[in-house]
C-alpha positions in Angstrom: 255.2 -33.6 101.2 252.9 -36.7 101.5 252.9 -36.4 105.3 251.8 -32.7 105.0 249.0 -33.7 102.5 247.9 -36.6 104.7 248.0 -34.3 107.8 245.8 -31.8 106.1 243.4 -34.5 105.0 243.1 -35.8 108.5 242.9 -32.3 110.1 246.1 -32.9 111.9 249.4 -31.0 111.8 252.8 -32.7 111.6 255.8 -30.9 112.9 259.2 -31.7 111.4 261.2 -34.2 113.4 263.4 -32.7 116.1 267.0 -32.6 115.4 267.8 -33.1 119.1 266.8 -36.4 120.7 266.5 -36.9 124.4 269.1 -39.0 126.2 266.4 -41.6 126.8 265.5 -41.8 123.1 269.2 -42.1 122.2 269.4 -44.9 124.9 266.4 -46.6 123.3 268.1 -46.4 119.9 271.2 -48.0 121.3 269.1 -50.8 123.0 267.3 -51.6 119.7 270.7 -51.7 117.8 272.0 -54.0 120.5 269.0 -56.4 119.8 270.1 -56.3 116.1 273.7 -57.2 117.1 272.4 -60.0 119.3 270.4 -61.3 116.3 273.6 -61.4 114.3 275.4 -63.3 117.0 272.4 -65.8 117.1 272.8 -66.5 113.4 276.6 -67.2 113.6 276.0 -69.3 116.8 273.0 -71.1 115.4 271.2 -70.3 118.7 267.4 -69.8 118.3 267.1 -68.9 122.0 269.0 -65.7 121.4 266.4 -64.6 118.8 263.2 -65.2 120.7 261.7 -62.4 122.9 261.4 -63.8 126.4 258.4 -61.7 127.6 256.4 -61.4 124.4 253.2 -63.3 124.0 252.8 -62.9 120.3 254.8 -61.6 117.3 253.0 -60.7 114.1 254.9 -62.1 111.1 254.1 -60.3 107.8 255.4 -62.1 104.8 254.4 -63.5 101.5 251.1 -61.6 101.5 250.0 -63.0 104.9 249.8 -61.8 108.5 250.6 -64.7 110.9 250.4 -64.3 114.6 253.3 -66.4 116.0 254.0 -67.4 119.6 257.6 -67.3 121.0 257.4 -71.2 121.2 256.4 -71.4 117.5 259.2 -69.0 116.6 261.7 -70.9 118.6 260.8 -74.2 116.9 261.0 -72.6 113.4 264.5 -71.1 114.1 265.8 -74.3 115.7 264.8 -76.1 112.5 266.2 -73.3 110.3 269.5 -73.2 112.1 269.8 -77.0 112.1 272.7 -78.1 110.0 273.4 -74.5 108.9 276.6 -72.6 109.2 276.6 -68.8 108.6 279.6 -67.1 107.0 277.8 -63.7 106.6 274.9 -61.8 108.1 276.1 -58.3 107.5 274.4 -54.9 107.3 274.4 -53.5 103.7 273.5 -50.1 105.2 273.2 -48.8 108.7 269.9 -49.9 110.3 267.4 -47.1 110.7 265.8 -46.9 114.1 263.1 -44.6 115.4 261.9 -44.5 119.1 258.6 -42.8 119.9 258.8 -39.5 121.9 257.2 -41.3 124.9 259.9 -44.0 124.5 257.4 -46.8 124.6 257.4 -47.9 121.0 260.1 -48.2 118.3 260.8 -49.6 114.9 263.9 -50.6 113.0 264.5 -51.1 109.3 267.3 -53.4 108.3 268.9 -54.7 105.1 271.4 -57.6 105.4 273.4 -59.9 103.1 273.3 -63.4 104.4 275.4 -66.4 103.4 275.4 -69.9 104.8 276.0 -73.5 104.0 273.3 -76.1 104.9 274.4 -79.7 105.4 271.8 -82.0 103.8 270.8 -85.4 105.2 273.1 -87.2 102.7 276.1 -85.1 103.9 276.2 -82.8 100.9 276.9 -79.1 101.5 274.4 -76.7 99.9 275.4 -73.0 99.7 272.7 -70.3 100.2 273.0 -66.6 99.8 270.4 -63.8 99.9 269.7 -60.2 100.6 266.8 -59.5 103.0 265.2 -56.3 104.3 262.7 -56.0 107.1 261.1 -53.7 109.6 260.6 -54.8 113.2 258.4 -53.1 115.7 259.1 -53.0 119.4 257.2 -52.1 122.5 258.8 -51.5 125.9 257.4 -54.0 128.4 258.5 -54.1 132.0 261.4 -51.8 131.0 262.7 -54.0 128.2 262.2 -53.8 124.4 260.2 -56.7 123.0 259.6 -57.3 119.3 255.9 -57.2 118.4 256.0 -57.6 114.7 258.3 -58.2 111.7 257.6 -57.5 108.1 260.3 -59.1 105.8 261.2 -59.2 102.1 263.8 -61.0 100.1 265.6 -59.2 97.2 264.9 -61.1 93.9 
């Protein structure tokens, strides 16, 4: 209903989404879901390099009321530190990720909700358990035939 109202207000018309997706769009959805599974593996392996887009020049990070442009090198350093002394026992989808690929198959987004559980070893050797539920939306652009994350907007469940 809101899309119809917005469409009328903008002088545009919106057609309902097609129930049939092209083979390429389905392939794009599979590729985006594979990125998500790779991110899961990265958390269990503590491997920041698996998370960082190789060809991206900048990723917009939207969190805590701020928009922060982040380079892959900055992201890598943050995740190396984040994974340091951390061991994950859970990073699991609480519902199936929702993925949409644009009709021209050049842009996509994915909405995810996961339960995460890990133990961080502190400098004094104590083990500190952590657990949270997070949800986020990532946007992707196809560059040189490969999907690259261009932004991420994340929230933590209170």
